[in-house]
A tleap script that builds the chain and sets N, CA, C and O, in Angstrom:
source leaprc.protein.ff14SB
mol = sequence {
  NMET GLU MET VAL VAL GLY LEU LEU GLY VAL
  MET LYS ALA GLY ALA SER TYR LEU PRO LEU
  ASP SER SER TYR PRO ALA GLU ARG LEU ALA
  TYR MET LEU GLU ASP VAL GLN ALA SER VAL
  LEU ILE THR GLU ARG ALA LEU LEU ASN LEU
  LEU PRO GLU ARG SER SER VAL VAL CYS LEU
  ASP ARG ASP TRP GLU LEU ILE GLY GLN TYR
  CYS ASP LYS ALA PRO ALA VAL GLN ALA CYS
  ARG ARG ILE TRP LEU CMET
}
set mol.1.N position { 21.992 219.207 -72.175 }
set mol.1.CA position { 21.486 217.904 -71.815 }
set mol.1.C position { 19.980 217.812 -72.063 }
set mol.1.O position { 19.490 216.807 -72.578 }
set mol.2.N position { 19.250 218.868 -71.693 }
set mol.2.CA position { 17.805 218.853 -71.868 }
set mol.2.C position { 17.425 218.729 -73.345 }
set mol.2.O position { 16.436 218.080 -73.682 }
set mol.3.N position { 18.214 219.353 -74.223 }
set mol.3.CA position { 17.938 219.287 -75.660 }
set mol.3.C position { 18.010 217.845 -76.159 }
set mol.3.O position { 17.161 217.418 -76.942 }
set mol.4.N position { 19.003 217.103 -75.720 }
set mol.4.CA position { 19.142 215.704 -76.133 }
set mol.4.C position { 17.953 214.887 -75.626 }
set mol.4.O position { 17.396 214.073 -76.363 }
set mol.5.N position { 17.573 215.102 -74.387 }
set mol.5.CA position { 16.422 214.404 -73.814 }
set mol.5.C position { 15.159 214.739 -74.614 }
set mol.5.O position { 14.368 213.851 -74.935 }
set mol.6.N position { 14.977 216.013 -74.929 }
set mol.6.CA position { 13.811 216.431 -75.706 }
set mol.6.C position { 13.776 215.797 -77.084 }
set mol.6.O position { 12.732 215.314 -77.521 }
set mol.7.N position { 14.914 215.796 -77.771 }
set mol.7.CA position { 14.978 215.193 -79.107 }
set mol.7.C position { 14.675 213.705 -79.062 }
set mol.7.O position { 13.944 213.199 -79.914 }
set mol.8.N position { 15.219 213.001 -78.093 }
set mol.8.CA position { 14.942 211.573 -77.968 }
set mol.8.C position { 13.462 211.316 -77.688 }
set mol.8.O position { 12.879 210.377 -78.228 }
set mol.9.N position { 12.862 212.149 -76.848 }
set mol.9.CA position { 11.432 212.014 -76.564 }
set mol.9.C position { 10.576 212.256 -77.790 }
set mol.9.O position { 9.607 211.535 -78.027 }
set mol.10.N position { 10.923 213.258 -78.566 }
set mol.10.CA position { 10.185 213.560 -79.799 }
set mol.10.C position { 10.293 212.385 -80.760 }
set mol.10.O position { 9.291 211.963 -81.338 }
set mol.11.N position { 11.499 211.853 -80.936 }
set mol.11.CA position { 11.680 210.729 -81.855 }
set mol.11.C position { 10.952 209.485 -81.355 }
set mol.11.O position { 10.334 208.771 -82.144 }
set mol.12.N position { 11.020 209.221 -80.060 }
set mol.12.CA position { 10.359 208.048 -79.496 }
set mol.12.C position { 8.846 208.139 -79.664 }
set mol.12.O position { 8.175 207.124 -79.848 }
set mol.13.N position { 8.317 209.347 -79.601 }
set mol.13.CA position { 6.876 209.547 -79.779 }
set mol.13.C position { 6.464 209.504 -81.242 }
set mol.13.O position { 5.272 209.503 -81.550 }
set mol.14.N position { 7.443 209.468 -82.151 }
set mol.14.CA position { 7.114 209.458 -83.575 }
set mol.14.C position { 6.607 210.798 -84.059 }
set mol.14.O position { 5.864 210.877 -85.038 }
set mol.15.N position { 7.007 211.847 -83.374 }
set mol.15.CA position { 6.537 213.193 -83.699 }
set mol.15.C position { 7.528 213.912 -84.608 }
set mol.15.O position { 8.607 213.400 -84.903 }
set mol.16.N position { 7.146 215.090 -85.039 }
set mol.16.CA position { 7.994 215.922 -85.886 }
set mol.16.C position { 8.811 216.877 -85.020 }
set mol.16.O position { 8.443 217.182 -83.886 }
set mol.17.N position { 9.912 217.335 -85.572 }
set mol.17.CA position { 10.800 218.263 -84.873 }
set mol.17.C position { 11.039 219.478 -85.753 }
set mol.17.O position { 11.428 219.338 -86.913 }
set mol.18.N position { 10.814 220.644 -85.223 }
set mol.18.CA position { 11.107 221.889 -85.921 }
set mol.18.C position { 12.004 222.720 -85.020 }
set mol.18.O position { 11.564 223.172 -83.963 }
set mol.19.N position { 13.258 222.930 -85.416 }
set mol.19.CA position { 14.131 223.763 -84.584 }
set mol.19.C position { 13.732 225.228 -84.704 }
set mol.19.O position { 13.489 225.725 -85.804 }
set mol.20.N position { 13.668 225.905 -83.583 }
set mol.20.CA position { 13.357 227.329 -83.548 }
set mol.20.C position { 14.559 228.058 -82.964 }
set mol.20.O position { 15.113 227.640 -81.947 }
set mol.21.N position { 14.951 229.130 -83.599 }
set mol.21.CA position { 16.110 229.911 -83.158 }
set mol.21.C position { 15.632 231.045 -82.264 }
set mol.21.O position { 14.834 231.879 -82.689 }
set mol.22.N position { 16.113 231.079 -81.036 }
set mol.22.CA position { 15.664 232.105 -80.085 }
set mol.22.C position { 16.089 233.511 -80.484 }
set mol.22.O position { 15.618 234.480 -79.888 }
set mol.23.N position { 16.964 233.649 -81.473 }
set mol.23.CA position { 17.349 234.980 -81.930 }
set mol.23.C position { 16.357 235.547 -82.956 }
set mol.23.O position { 16.445 236.721 -83.315 }
set mol.24.N position { 15.415 234.718 -83.428 }
set mol.24.CA position { 14.392 235.210 -84.356 }
set mol.24.C position { 13.454 236.167 -83.627 }
set mol.24.O position { 13.259 236.037 -82.419 }
set mol.25.N position { 12.877 237.118 -84.341 }
set mol.25.CA position { 11.876 237.998 -83.718 }
set mol.25.C position { 10.656 237.190 -83.260 }
set mol.25.O position { 10.324 236.161 -83.849 }
set mol.26.N position { 10.001 237.669 -82.209 }
set mol.26.CA position { 8.836 236.968 -81.659 }
set mol.26.C position { 7.757 236.733 -82.710 }
set mol.26.O position { 7.098 235.693 -82.702 }
set mol.27.N position { 7.573 237.696 -83.613 }
set mol.27.CA position { 6.557 237.551 -84.656 }
set mol.27.C position { 6.880 236.393 -85.593 }
set mol.27.O position { 5.984 235.674 -86.036 }
set mol.28.N position { 8.157 236.217 -85.890 }
set mol.28.CA position { 8.591 235.110 -86.761 }
set mol.28.C position { 8.361 233.769 -86.072 }
set mol.28.O position { 7.877 232.826 -86.698 }
set mol.29.N position { 8.701 233.679 -84.805 }
set mol.29.CA position { 8.480 232.440 -84.054 }
set mol.29.C position { 6.994 232.103 -83.990 }
set mol.29.O position { 6.600 230.951 -84.174 }
set mol.30.N position { 6.172 233.122 -83.726 }
set mol.30.CA position { 4.721 232.903 -83.672 }
set mol.30.C position { 4.197 232.411 -85.014 }
set mol.30.O position { 3.371 231.499 -85.068 }
set mol.31.N position { 4.678 233.016 -86.095 }
set mol.31.CA position { 4.254 232.596 -87.433 }
set mol.31.C position { 4.652 231.146 -87.703 }
set mol.31.O position { 3.848 230.364 -88.208 }
set mol.32.N position { 5.881 230.792 -87.370 }
set mol.32.CA position { 6.355 229.429 -87.617 }
set mol.32.C position { 5.514 228.409 -86.848 }
set mol.32.O position { 5.135 227.376 -87.399 }
set mol.33.N position { 5.224 228.694 -85.582 }
set mol.33.CA position { 4.426 227.774 -84.779 }
set mol.33.C position { 3.002 227.658 -85.307 }
set mol.33.O position { 2.424 226.571 -85.317 }
set mol.34.N position { 2.441 228.774 -85.744 }
set mol.34.CA position { 1.090 228.759 -86.313 }
set mol.34.C position { 1.079 228.023 -87.643 }
set mol.34.O position { 0.164 227.245 -87.913 }
set mol.35.N position { 2.067 228.256 -88.460 }
set mol.35.CA position { 2.129 227.653 -89.793 }
set mol.35.C position { 2.196 226.132 -89.733 }
set mol.35.O position { 1.566 225.453 -90.544 }
set mol.36.N position { 2.948 225.593 -88.785 }
set mol.36.CA position { 3.077 224.142 -88.679 }
set mol.36.C position { 2.019 223.523 -87.775 }
set mol.36.O position { 1.969 222.302 -87.623 }
set mol.37.N position { 1.175 224.354 -87.178 }
set mol.37.CA position { 0.107 223.899 -86.288 }
set mol.37.C position { 0.662 223.042 -85.152 }
set mol.37.O position { 0.189 221.936 -84.891 }
set mol.38.N position { 1.663 223.580 -84.496 }
set mol.38.CA position { 2.305 222.855 -83.399 }
set mol.38.C position { 1.310 222.573 -82.285 }
set mol.38.O position { 0.607 223.476 -81.831 }
set mol.39.N position { 1.252 221.327 -81.848 }
set mol.39.CA position { 0.341 220.973 -80.756 }
set mol.39.C position { 1.033 221.047 -79.396 }
set mol.39.O position { 0.371 221.261 -78.380 }
set mol.40.N position { 2.349 220.874 -79.364 }
set mol.40.CA position { 3.123 220.950 -78.127 }
set mol.40.C position { 4.429 221.666 -78.426 }
set mol.40.O position { 5.044 221.452 -79.471 }
set mol.41.N position { 4.838 222.504 -77.512 }
set mol.41.CA position { 6.118 223.197 -77.636 }
set mol.41.C position { 6.986 222.776 -76.459 }
set mol.41.O position { 6.582 222.907 -75.304 }
set mol.42.N position { 8.174 222.273 -76.752 }
set mol.42.CA position { 9.129 221.882 -75.714 }
set mol.42.C position { 10.242 222.920 -75.715 }
set mol.42.O position { 10.850 223.197 -76.749 }
set mol.43.N position { 10.501 223.489 -74.542 }
set mol.43.CA position { 11.467 224.575 -74.455 }
set mol.43.C position { 12.123 224.584 -73.086 }
set mol.43.O position { 12.055 223.599 -72.350 }
set mol.44.N position { 12.756 225.690 -72.748 }
set mol.44.CA position { 13.346 225.929 -71.434 }
set mol.44.C position { 12.697 227.164 -70.828 }
set mol.44.O position { 12.221 228.046 -71.544 }
set mol.45.N position { 12.684 227.215 -69.532 }
set mol.45.CA position { 12.045 228.318 -68.811 }
set mol.45.C position { 12.566 229.685 -69.252 }
set mol.45.O position { 11.780 230.626 -69.366 }
set mol.46.N position { 13.857 229.819 -69.500 }
set mol.46.CA position { 14.456 231.107 -69.864 }
set mol.46.C position { 13.961 231.628 -71.211 }
set mol.46.O position { 14.074 232.823 -71.485 }
set mol.47.N position { 13.421 230.760 -72.047 }
set mol.47.CA position { 12.977 231.170 -73.383 }
set mol.47.C position { 11.479 231.450 -73.456 }
set mol.47.O position { 10.987 231.879 -74.499 }
set mol.48.N position { 10.753 231.218 -72.379 }
set mol.48.CA position { 9.304 231.396 -72.400 }
set mol.48.C position { 8.878 232.810 -72.789 }
set mol.48.O position { 7.881 232.988 -73.489 }
set mol.49.N position { 9.624 233.807 -72.341 }
set mol.49.CA position { 9.235 235.187 -72.625 }
set mol.49.C position { 9.405 235.549 -74.099 }
set mol.49.O position { 8.889 236.579 -74.534 }
set mol.50.N position { 10.103 234.744 -74.868 }
set mol.50.CA position { 10.292 234.999 -76.299 }
set mol.50.C position { 9.188 234.382 -77.155 }
set mol.50.O position { 9.108 234.641 -78.356 }
set mol.51.N position { 8.349 233.576 -76.539 }
set mol.51.CA position { 7.361 232.795 -77.282 }
set mol.51.C position { 5.957 233.341 -77.108 }
set mol.51.O position { 5.649 233.969 -76.095 }
set mol.52.N position { 5.101 233.101 -78.099 }
set mol.52.CA position { 3.700 233.482 -77.938 }
set mol.52.C position { 3.037 232.573 -76.900 }
set mol.52.O position { 3.507 231.464 -76.646 }
set mol.53.N position { 1.958 233.047 -76.313 }
set mol.53.CA position { 1.217 232.238 -75.340 }
set mol.53.C position { 0.734 230.958 -75.997 }
set mol.53.O position { 0.152 230.988 -77.081 }
set mol.54.N position { 0.975 229.844 -75.341 }
set mol.54.CA position { 0.548 228.538 -75.852 }
set mol.54.C position { -0.010 227.749 -74.682 }
set mol.54.O position { 0.451 227.889 -73.549 }
set mol.55.N position { -0.995 226.927 -74.960 }
set mol.55.CA position { -1.565 226.117 -73.897 }
set mol.55.C position { -0.747 224.868 -73.610 }
set mol.55.O position { -0.757 224.373 -72.483 }
set mol.56.N position { -0.051 224.359 -74.593 }
set mol.56.CA position { 0.715 223.122 -74.422 }
set mol.56.C position { 2.212 223.403 -74.512 }
set mol.56.O position { 2.821 223.276 -75.574 }
set mol.57.N position { 2.788 223.786 -73.383 }
set mol.57.CA position { 4.220 224.056 -73.307 }
set mol.57.C position { 4.816 223.164 -72.229 }
set mol.57.O position { 4.287 223.074 -71.121 }
set mol.58.N position { 5.912 222.512 -72.559 }
set mol.58.CA position { 6.661 221.708 -71.592 }
set mol.58.C position { 8.050 222.322 -71.480 }
set mol.58.O position { 8.762 222.448 -72.476 }
set mol.59.N position { 8.427 222.700 -70.277 }
set mol.59.CA position { 9.768 223.231 -70.031 }
set mol.59.C position { 10.618 222.104 -69.463 }
set mol.59.O position { 10.356 221.602 -68.370 }
set mol.60.N position { 11.630 221.717 -70.211 }
set mol.60.CA position { 12.459 220.589 -69.793 }
set mol.60.C position { 13.239 220.862 -68.518 }
set mol.60.O position { 13.618 219.919 -67.823 }
set mol.61.N position { 13.487 222.109 -68.195 }
set mol.61.CA position { 14.220 222.421 -66.967 }
set mol.61.C position { 13.292 222.767 -65.799 }
set mol.61.O position { 13.762 223.162 -64.732 }
set mol.62.N position { 11.985 222.621 -65.993 }
set mol.62.CA position { 11.025 222.969 -64.947 }
set mol.62.C position { 10.036 221.844 -64.661 }
set mol.62.O position { 9.589 221.699 -63.524 }
set mol.63.N position { 9.690 221.058 -65.652 }
set mol.63.CA position { 8.565 220.128 -65.554 }
set mol.63.C position { 8.963 218.666 -65.380 }
set mol.63.O position { 8.241 217.779 -65.836 }
set mol.64.N position { 10.099 218.394 -64.730 }
set mol.64.CA position { 10.554 217.010 -64.584 }
set mol.64.C position { 9.567 216.158 -63.816 }
set mol.64.O position { 9.386 214.987 -64.152 }
set mol.65.N position { 8.919 216.703 -62.791 }
set mol.65.CA position { 7.947 215.910 -62.024 }
set mol.65.C position { 6.763 215.524 -62.913 }
set mol.65.O position { 6.306 214.382 -62.871 }
set mol.66.N position { 6.276 216.449 -63.699 }
set mol.66.CA position { 5.174 216.169 -64.623 }
set mol.66.C position { 5.600 215.146 -65.670 }
set mol.66.O position { 4.860 214.203 -65.950 }
set mol.67.N position { 6.771 215.321 -66.244 }
set mol.67.CA position { 7.275 214.400 -67.263 }
set mol.67.C position { 7.430 212.998 -66.675 }
set mol.67.O position { 7.120 212.011 -67.342 }
set mol.68.N position { 7.899 212.904 -65.452 }
set mol.68.CA position { 8.117 211.619 -64.807 }
set mol.68.C position { 6.852 210.847 -64.511 }
set mol.68.O position { 6.924 209.649 -64.238 }
set mol.69.N position { 5.688 211.490 -64.555 }
set mol.69.CA position { 4.413 210.821 -64.296 }
set mol.69.C position { 3.911 210.027 -65.495 }
set mol.69.O position { 3.019 209.189 -65.360 }
set mol.70.N position { 4.482 210.289 -66.661 }
set mol.70.CA position { 4.034 209.576 -67.854 }
set mol.70.C position { 4.632 208.182 -67.889 }
set mol.70.O position { 5.690 207.924 -67.314 }
set mol.71.N position { 3.940 207.299 -68.569 }
set mol.71.CA position { 4.370 205.911 -68.722 }
set mol.71.C position { 5.717 205.861 -69.448 }
set mol.71.O position { 5.963 206.643 -70.366 }
set mol.72.N position { 6.572 204.949 -69.036 }
set mol.72.CA position { 7.875 204.832 -69.686 }
set mol.72.C position { 7.877 203.811 -70.823 }
set mol.72.O position { 8.929 203.520 -71.393 }
set mol.73.N position { 6.712 203.268 -71.154 }
set mol.73.CA position { 6.591 202.339 -72.280 }
set mol.73.C position { 6.559 203.122 -73.586 }
set mol.73.O position { 6.147 204.282 -73.605 }
set mol.74.N position { 6.985 202.505 -74.663 }
set mol.74.CA position { 6.974 203.154 -75.978 }
set mol.74.C position { 5.530 203.484 -76.365 }
set mol.74.O position { 4.665 202.608 -76.336 }
set mol.75.N position { 5.270 204.735 -76.724 }
set mol.75.CA position { 3.902 205.116 -77.106 }
set mol.75.C position { 3.560 204.603 -78.497 }
set mol.75.O position { 4.441 204.306 -79.304 }
set mol.76.N position { 2.258 204.507 -78.758 }
set mol.76.CA position { 1.811 204.173 -80.104 }
set mol.76.C position { 2.152 205.343 -81.016 }
set mol.76.O position { 1.912 206.497 -80.661 }
set mol.77.N position { 2.698 205.059 -82.161 }
set mol.77.CA position { 3.109 206.111 -83.093 }
set mol.77.C position { 1.895 206.635 -83.841 }
set mol.77.O position { 1.100 205.868 -84.383 }
set mol.78.N position { 1.765 207.961 -83.860 }
set mol.78.CA position { 0.707 208.625 -84.605 }
set mol.78.C position { 1.376 209.615 -85.542 }
set mol.78.O position { 2.009 210.569 -85.090 }
set mol.79.N position { 1.244 209.401 -86.812 }
set mol.79.CA position { 1.934 210.235 -87.802 }
set mol.79.C position { 1.503 211.692 -87.744 }
set mol.79.O position { 2.260 212.562 -88.176 }
set mol.80.N position { 0.331 211.986 -87.235 }
set mol.80.CA position { -0.145 213.368 -87.238 }
set mol.80.C position { 0.275 214.130 -85.982 }
set mol.80.O position { 0.012 215.330 -85.897 }
set mol.81.N position { 0.910 213.492 -85.013 }
set mol.81.CA position { 1.330 214.161 -83.789 }
set mol.81.C position { 2.483 215.110 -84.097 }
set mol.81.O position { 3.430 214.738 -84.791 }
set mol.82.N position { 2.404 216.334 -83.584 }
set mol.82.CA position { 3.449 217.317 -83.819 }
set mol.82.C position { 3.948 217.883 -82.499 }
set mol.82.O position { 3.163 218.362 -81.680 }
set mol.83.N position { 5.240 217.824 -82.304 }
set mol.83.CA position { 5.874 218.394 -81.119 }
set mol.83.C position { 7.063 219.208 -81.622 }
set mol.83.O position { 7.799 218.746 -82.494 }
set mol.84.N position { 7.258 220.393 -81.093 }
set mol.84.CA position { 8.328 221.280 -81.572 }
set mol.84.C position { 9.240 221.659 -80.447 }
set mol.84.O position { 8.798 221.830 -79.311 }
set mol.85.N position { 10.480 221.788 -80.739 }
set mol.85.CA position { 11.483 222.183 -79.752 }
set mol.85.C position { 12.055 223.544 -80.076 }
set mol.85.O position { 12.175 223.924 -81.241 }
set mol.86.N position { 12.398 224.256 -79.054 }
set mol.86.CA position { 13.094 225.530 -79.255 }
set mol.86.C position { 14.273 225.542 -78.356 }
set mol.86.O position { 15.027 226.515 -78.339 }
savepdb mol mol.pdb
quit
């Protein structure tokens, strides 16, 4: 369920989506995130230990109160905004 919510949020924000496979080695995931210059990573709490340290991480199964504080109006689309899901 959280994945569907995350995908809809990414699309509504006009952002990009890069699927990351949790079975990839940590070095590969770090390289992929660095290569695409991800500004936000959307994930689940159980997968945090597989990821490199990032300042902008949203856990869909942990951060509902934070997510709920944002405006529910459609955001202005910015083509350069990048959000990634794992």
